[in-house]
N, C-alpha and C positions, 0 to 999 in steps of 0.2 A: 585190170584189163576189162574193157567194155565189150560185151557181146551184143548190146543193143543200145538204142537211144530213144528218148521220148517217154512219155507217161500219160496214161489216159485219165488219171485221177486229178482232182481239182482242189487239193488242199490249199487253203487261202494263205498260208504262211510260207509256202514252199517257193524257193527261187528257181526251181527247174523250169525250163521253157515248155509251157503247156501248149504253145501255139503250133507245135509240130506233132505229127502222128507218131505213134510207136512204130519202130522198124527194127527188126533184128537181123543179124548176119545169119547166113545159112549154117546149118550144122557142120557141114564139111569145112567151111571157112573158119569156124570157131576151133574145130579140131586141128586144122592146119596151123592156125596161130598158136595154139597150145604147144604143138610140136616145135615151132620156131622158138617160142619162149624157153622151152626146156633146153634146146640146143644152145641158146645164147646165155642163159642164166642158171639153168638147173635149179630152180627154186624148190624149196620144201613145201611152200604153200602159195596160193594165188588168191588175191581178193578180186572177185568179180564185182565191179563198181557200177553196174547198171542201176539206173533209177527204178527200173521195172523189169527185172530179170524174168519174172514169171508172167510176162506178157502173153506167152503161149505155153501152156503146160505141156502140150505135145512136143514142142521144140525142146523144152527142158528135159523131158524124158529121153529124147533122142540124143541130146548132148551127153547126158549121163551114161547112156548105154554105149555110145561110141567111145567115150573116154575109157570105160572099163574094157571094151573090146581091144582098144589100142594099147592097153597096159600103161596108161599115163598115171603115174603114181602120186603126184602131188596132191596135197590137201587143198581145200578151197572153202571160201565162205562168201556170202552175199547178203543182200537185204531182201525182206519180204514184207507183206502186209498180213495182219491177223485175219482180215476178212477173206483174203485169197486163200490162206492156209486152211481156213475152215471149210473150203469148198473142195479140197483135194483129199483123196483117200490115203490111208496109211501106207499103201504100196508105193506112193510117191516119196514119202519120207524114208522108207526102207531103201529105195533106189538112190535117193540123195546121199544117204549115209554110206551105202556101198560104193558110190562113185568118189568118195573122199570128202564130202561136205561135213565140216566139223562145227559150223556155226551159222545161224541166221540172225540178222539184226532187224528189229522191228521198231516202229514208232508207236509207242503206247500213248504218248502226248499228254493225256489227262484221264483221271478217273471219273471226271464229271461228264455225264451225257450231254449236259447243256453246252459245255465248252467244246465237246467233240462236234456237235452240230454247228456251233459258231465258226469253227475252223474248217468245216466241211470235210472232216475225217470220217466221222460216223462209224467208228468201230465200237464194239460193246465190251464191257468188262468180262462178260462170259466168253467172248471170242479170245480175249487176251489170256485169260486163265486156261482155257482149253488149248490154245496154241502153245503156250509155255509147257503145259503138261505133255502134250504130244511130242514136242521136240525132245524133251528130256527122256521120254520113253524110248526113243530110238537113238539116243546117244548124240544128239545134236544140241549144242549149247545155244539157248535163246538169249540174245542180248536186247534189252528193252530200254528205250530212251523216253524221257518225259520232259514236259515243258511247263512253265508257269509265267505269270506276268501279263496275261491277256486282259484287254480293256474291260471285258464283262466278268472276269473271274472274281468271285467273292471268296471270303475266308472259308465258307462251306465248300466251295468248289476245290480250293486248294487242299482242304482236309480230305476230301474224297480221293485226290491224287496220292496224298501221303499215306492214307489207309491202304490204298491198292499196292503201293510200293512195299509197305510193311507186310501185307499179306503174301506178296510174291516172295519176299526174302524169308519169311517164316515157314511157308508151306512148300516151297519148291526149291529144294537145295540144288544148286548148279546153275540157276538163272543169274545172269549178270544185269545189273541196273546201270546202264550207261548214262548216268547223270540226270539231274533235274535242272534243265537249262532255262535261264531267263529268255523270254522271247527276243529274237534278234530281228531287226528291221531290214531284212534283205530287200534291195530295191526292186521295183517293178513287180510287186506281188499284190494281189487284191487286198490283203490285210494291211500291208505297209501303206498302200495308196489311201486306204480308209483312215489310218492313223495320221498320216501327213495332212490330210484334208481336215480332220476333226481337231487335232491337237497342235498343228503347226510346228512340230518339232523340226530340228535342223537335220537335213541330209545334204551331202555334196551335190553339186550341179555339174561338175566336170571331172575329168580323169585326175587332174592334179590334186583336187580336193579329196578325191577318194583315196589317194595314196597316204593321206594324213588322217583318215577316218578309221577308227578302230571299231569294227562291227562286232567283233567277238567279245570284247570287254564291255559289258553294258554300263552305261552311265546313268546316274540318277535322273538327269534331265530327259532321258529317253522314255520315261514312264510317268508322265504328268498325271495320269489317272490314278496312280497309287499315292497314298499318303506316305509320309516318311517311315512310319511304323510298318505299314504294309510292305513297302519296298525292302526295309531292313529284314523283316521276317523271311521274305522270299530269297534274299541274297544269302542269309545265313543257312537256311535249310538247304538251299542249292549247294552251298559250299560243303556241307556235311555229306550229301549224297554223292557229289562229284569226287570228293576226296576218297571215299570208299572205293570207287571204281578205279580212279587213276593210280592211287597208291598200290592197290593190289596188282595192277598191271606192271608197275615199275618194280615191285618187289619180286615178281616172278619172271623178270627179264633174264633170259640166259646170258651168261657172261659175254658170249660172242656178240649179242645184240647190244649190250651195254657199251661196247667199244666206241660207238659213234655218238655217245651221249655224255653229259656231265657226270653220270654215274659210273663211268668207266674206271674211275679210281676206286679201289677197294676201301680206302679210308673214307671217301665221300659216301660211298654206298653204305658203309657201316654207320656213319653219322645219320644218314637218311633212315635206316632201320631203327635207330634209337629215337629219332624224331617221331617216327611213325608210332612207336609204342606209347609215347607220351600223348600224342594227338588223339589216338584211338580211345583214350579215357574220356576226352572231351566229346568225341564222336558218339560214344555210347550214351553218355549222359544227355547230350543235346537231343539226340534222336529219340531215346526212350521217354524222356520227360518233355520233349519239345521246348527246350530252353533256348530262347532267342535273344537274350540280353547280353551285353558286354562281350562282343565277338572279337576279343583281342587276338585269340589264336588264329582266327580265320583271316584277319588282316595280315598276320605274319605269313600264313600259308599262301595267300594271294601274291604276296611279294616274292616268295620262294618260287612259286609256280610260274610267275611271269618273267622274273629276271634271272633266275638260276636254272630252272628246268626248261624254260622257254616253251611252255605248253599252254593251251587255252583252257 
């Protein structure tokens, strides 16, 4: 459910439409819609899918207070920015939790300040660590996503990101790392425009071509600035990080939620759990030792993920 549209930030990789101003529904409209959703669907939880839910902190406070006053019991989650979280007091986090917020999703993007400035995100490592720590303190699960494969990104920049992920996993039990994604060339963004002009890679020019273009699955040809070894390293490390997140989500699916997936069969679910135990041996070795050669198990996982689980 969207309570607002628009975003005032200018991240160069983002495909959100920055040409419009942020505008939010009134608090009463949001609460009215919540009541309608409960009447129609009676959900246990709702994802608030705004690009910038925290566009007005006062509005967020009022929505949370009205939700509590009206006795609306569903849990909810949404996205946030670490720099925005760093500007609000703990009383806001307490109110979020009291109103049913169970998770906040953040874009950590990179552990390198150079890359952060390049993509115009400009959050700091300190803000990331502090934000994760504060969320966990008040019982809100922080989910952090990272990216790699930027034209200016060096091995040192990548290592800074991997070190930050490692630090989060070791020091902050309860944080979820929602993948290390290879940069996706979303159309009509400043960064994609720069890449198309500089490297002349292919992108569709009409709707019919877009229906055949796979933007989620990165192709080697989309990263001409990377050597074969640099691309391979990023692809394998990304597979390791992404597997940890996706497999943990799949293994914790309640049986009711598994009904609509290929894992609805207990036999298939059992085979997946066995597969997971085997793969996690490779996950531990590759991550702890940063082994990036002979990625046979990850090629198998990519095939399973794409053609069996139908996930990105």
